[in-house]
C-alpha positions in Angstrom: 103.3 133.9 92.9 105.6 131.6 90.8 106.1 132.6 87.2 104.5 130.6 84.5 107.1 128.5 82.7 104.8 127.0 80.1 101.5 128.3 78.8 99.1 126.6 76.4 96.5 129.0 74.9 93.6 127.5 73.0 95.7 124.7 71.5 94.0 122.6 68.8 95.2 119.6 66.8 93.0 118.3 64.0 94.0 115.4 61.7 92.7 115.3 58.2 93.1 116.7 54.7 92.2 120.3 55.5 92.4 120.9 59.3 92.7 124.7 59.1 89.4 124.9 57.3 87.7 122.8 59.9 89.2 124.9 62.7 88.2 128.2 61.1 84.8 127.3 59.7 83.3 124.6 61.8 81.1 125.0 64.9 83.5 124.7 67.9 80.6 123.7 70.2 80.1 120.4 68.3 81.6 117.2 69.8 84.6 115.3 68.4 82.2 112.6 67.1 80.0 115.1 65.3 82.9 116.9 63.7 84.4 113.6 62.5 81.0 112.5 61.1 80.5 115.8 59.2 84.0 116.5 58.0 86.0 113.3 58.1 88.5 115.0 60.4 89.6 113.9 63.8 89.9 116.5 66.6 92.7 115.1 68.8 93.2 118.2 70.9 90.3 120.7 71.3 90.9 124.2 72.6 93.2 123.3 75.5 94.5 126.0 77.8 96.5 125.7 81.0 99.6 127.1 82.7 102.6 125.3 84.3 104.5 127.2 86.9 108.3 127.0 87.2 109.4 124.1 89.4 106.0 122.3 89.5 105.0 118.8 88.3 101.9 119.3 86.0 100.2 116.0 85.2 98.0 115.5 82.1 95.8 112.5 82.8 93.3 110.6 80.6 92.3 107.3 79.2 93.6 106.0 75.9 92.5 108.2 73.0 91.9 111.2 75.3 94.5 113.3 73.4 97.1 113.6 76.2 100.0 112.3 74.2 99.1 114.3 71.2 98.9 117.4 73.4 102.4 116.9 74.8 103.8 116.4 71.4 102.2 119.7 70.3 104.1 121.4 73.1 107.5 120.4 71.6 106.1 120.5 68.1 106.9 116.9 67.4 103.4 117.3 66.1 102.4 120.6 64.6 99.4 122.2 66.4 96.6 123.3 64.1 95.8 126.3 66.2 96.6 128.2 69.4 99.8 129.1 71.2 102.5 127.2 73.2 104.5 129.8 75.2 107.7 128.8 76.9 109.6 131.5 78.8 107.5 134.1 77.1 108.3 132.9 73.5 105.6 131.3 71.3 106.9 127.9 70.2 104.4 127.7 67.3 106.2 130.7 65.7 109.7 129.4 66.0 111.7 128.6 62.9 113.7 125.3 62.5 116.8 126.7 64.1 115.0 128.2 67.1 113.0 125.0 67.6 116.2 122.9 67.4 117.8 125.1 70.0 114.7 124.7 72.3 114.8 120.9 72.1 118.6 120.7 72.6 118.9 123.2 75.5 115.6 123.9 77.2 113.4 120.8 76.9 113.9 117.0 77.1 111.5 114.0 76.8 111.3 110.6 78.5 109.2 108.0 76.7 107.4 104.9 77.8 109.6 102.5 75.8 112.9 104.1 76.7 114.2 104.8 73.2 117.7 103.8 74.0 120.4 103.1 71.3 121.0 99.3 71.6 124.5 99.6 70.1 125.6 102.2 72.6 126.8 101.6 76.1 124.9 103.2 79.0 127.4 106.1 79.3 127.2 106.9 75.6 123.4 106.8 75.7 123.3 109.3 78.6 125.8 111.6 76.9 124.1 111.5 73.5 122.3 114.9 73.9 125.6 116.5 74.9 127.3 115.0 71.9 124.7 116.5 69.6 125.3 119.8 71.2 129.0 119.5 70.3 130.3 119.1 73.9 133.8 117.6 74.1 134.1 113.9 74.9 135.8 114.3 78.3 133.3 117.0 79.4 130.2 115.0 78.3 131.5 111.8 80.0 132.1 113.7 83.2 128.6 115.1 83.1 127.1 111.7 82.2 128.9 110.0 85.1 127.6 112.7 87.5 124.0 112.0 86.3 124.5 108.3 86.3 125.3 108.4 90.1 122.3 110.7 90.7 119.9 108.1 89.2 121.5 105.2 91.0 123.3 103.5 88.2 126.9 104.0 89.3 129.0 101.1 88.1 126.7 100.3 85.1 128.2 102.8 82.7 129.9 100.2 80.4 126.8 98.0 80.0 124.5 97.8 77.0 120.7 98.4 77.3 120.0 94.7 76.7 121.9 93.9 79.9 119.7 96.0 82.1 116.2 95.5 83.6 113.3 97.5 82.5 113.6 99.8 85.5 117.3 100.3 84.9 116.7 101.1 81.2 114.2 103.8 82.3 116.7 105.2 84.6 119.1 105.5 81.7 116.3 107.3 79.7 115.8 109.7 82.6 119.5 110.3 83.0 119.9 111.0 79.2 117.1 113.7 79.5 118.7 115.2 82.7 122.2 115.3 81.3 121.5 118.2 79.1 120.1 120.1 82.1 116.8 121.1 80.5 114.5 123.6 82.0 111.4 121.5 81.2 111.2 117.7 81.4 108.3 116.0 79.6 107.4 112.4 80.6 105.1 110.5 78.3 103.7 107.6 80.4 107.3 106.8 81.4 106.5 104.0 83.9 103.6 102.3 82.2 105.7 99.4 80.8 107.2 98.6 84.2 106.1 96.0 86.8 104.0 97.6 89.7 106.7 97.4 92.3 109.4 98.9 90.0 106.9 101.5 88.9 106.3 102.7 92.5 110.0 102.7 93.0 110.6 104.9 90.0 107.8 107.2 91.0 109.4 107.7 94.4 112.9 108.2 92.9 111.6 110.8 90.5 109.8 112.7 93.3 113.0 112.6 95.3 115.0 113.9 92.4 112.4 116.6 91.8 112.7 117.7 95.5 116.4 118.3 94.9 116.4 119.7 91.3 113.1 121.6 91.1 112.7 121.2 87.4 109.5 122.0 85.6 107.8 118.7 84.8 104.9 117.8 82.5 103.9 114.2 83.2 101.5 112.1 81.1 99.7 109.2 82.6 96.4 107.2 82.3 96.6 106.1 85.9 94.8 108.4 88.4 96.6 107.0 91.4 99.9 107.9 89.7 98.5 111.3 88.8 97.6 112.3 92.4 100.9 110.9 93.6 103.1 112.8 91.1 101.2 116.0 90.4 101.2 119.4 92.0 98.3 120.1 89.6 96.4 117.7 87.3 94.6 118.3 84.1 92.1 115.5 83.3 91.4 115.1 79.5 88.5 113.5 77.7 87.8 113.5 73.9 90.6 116.0 73.4 89.3 118.5 75.9 90.3 119.2 79.5 87.4 118.3 81.9 89.0 119.7 85.1 92.3 121.2 86.3 93.2 121.4 89.9 95.3 120.1 92.7 94.9 116.4 93.6 93.0 117.5 96.7 90.6 119.8 94.7 89.8 117.1 92.2 89.2 114.3 94.8 87.1 116.6 97.0 85.2 118.4 94.2 85.1 116.4 90.9 83.2 118.5 88.3 81.4 115.7 86.6 80.8 111.9 86.5 83.8 111.3 84.3 86.2 112.8 86.8 84.2 111.4 89.8 84.6 107.8 88.4 88.4 108.3 88.6 88.3 109.4 92.2 85.9 106.7 93.4 88.6 104.2 94.7 91.1 106.8 95.9 92.0 106.6 99.6 90.7 110.1 100.4 92.5 110.4 103.7 95.8 110.2 101.7 94.8 113.2 99.6 92.6 115.4 101.7 94.2 117.9 104.1 93.1 119.1 107.6 92.1 122.4 106.0 89.5 120.6 103.8 87.8 118.7 106.6 88.1 120.9 109.6 85.1 122.5 111.3 84.7 126.0 112.8 86.2 126.6 116.2 86.2 129.2 119.0 89.6 128.0 120.2 92.2 130.8 120.3 95.3 128.8 121.5 97.0 125.5 121.1 96.3 123.1 124.0 99.3 122.6 126.3 101.5 119.6 125.2 100.3 119.6 121.6 101.9 120.9 118.4 99.7 122.9 116.0 98.1 121.0 113.1 98.8 122.8 109.8 96.0 123.2 107.4 98.0 121.5 104.6 98.7 118.4 106.7 97.3 115.2 105.1 94.7 113.3 107.0 96.8 110.1 107.1 99.6 111.9 108.9 97.1 112.9 111.7 95.7 109.4 112.5 98.2 108.6 115.3 97.8 112.1 116.8 94.0 112.0 117.0 93.3 108.3 117.4 93.6 108.0 121.2 92.4 111.5 122.1 89.0 113.1 122.5 90.6 116.6 122.3 89.7 118.8 119.3 93.0 120.3 118.1 93.2 123.7 116.4 94.2 123.8 112.7 96.5 126.6 111.9 97.5 128.3 108.6 100.8 126.9 107.4 101.8 130.5 106.3 100.6 132.7 109.1 100.0 130.4 112.1 96.5 131.8 112.5 93.9 129.3 113.9 91.5 128.5 111.1 89.4 125.7 112.6 89.6 122.4 114.5 89.9 118.7 113.9 89.3 115.6 116.1 89.0 111.9 116.0 85.4 111.9 114.7 86.4 114.1 111.7 89.4 111.8 111.0 87.3 108.7 111.0 84.6 110.3 108.8 87.3 111.3 106.3 88.8 107.8 106.3 85.4 106.1 105.7 84.0 108.6 103.2 83.9 107.9 99.5 82.0 111.0 98.5 
């Protein structure tokens, strides 16, 4: 099993004049609205726990006011948590002194924001190399590294331009390149593509996924868009009123939403793009693969099987992608049901 890179244990963030008192003395079973009415304090993050494995993209998804952006700022201590632990590489971030925290932000963690946060008076190359400059890296070395990352994000030839001379999508590429230039272990994205036009947004999603397939960084990705969440995330945490309603893979959440709040997000999702053969297969007595057919793996998405099953009445065995053992079978009728189902 992959090691946990980031662990949040019972993280709280309460805004108000005496948040520690509210955390220690107030009934934790009460809702955010009840606590606010009784104490005048706002519970932005309530008892949140999850783990992020090394190399995965973990998405925190929720509507405006759900607490997702506050939570992600607690991870880096841009906002001080009121309670709980944030553990990175086995070290509790909440216990770090200023020097240790500065080292964490400079060497192990980087953030990409919705509104880019570029320096308007610096050229693209100087924006990208800024984190290395703060580290004290020599000019030639940091420019070499920045040029390398510039090429990686598709901005080769734009190094001498200013941010105002770039489109929104290109500016976000600069923001991504600046974060990547310091070679962080963890990249945190706070709704990075929300300000972009839909076509550019999809393009940036695809490019980030392609980069992730090469670099295998640990990503924490914040969004309010469920379709973006299921596209980007290996695992998704859905937040409401400062709490996590459900954590799971995109497939688990779409197939088995825990409540109406989560179910409402999944209602318009094309299920056949999310569900796998292993989720919809039926039991089988078949013990071998029919001649002329390749095995169907249990983790194959339904949309990738449409052409295979559309013109055939044969039920094809589904095999485990790890062991090759036959687990069940799938045919055209199962594919059609999965494509038409909304529940």
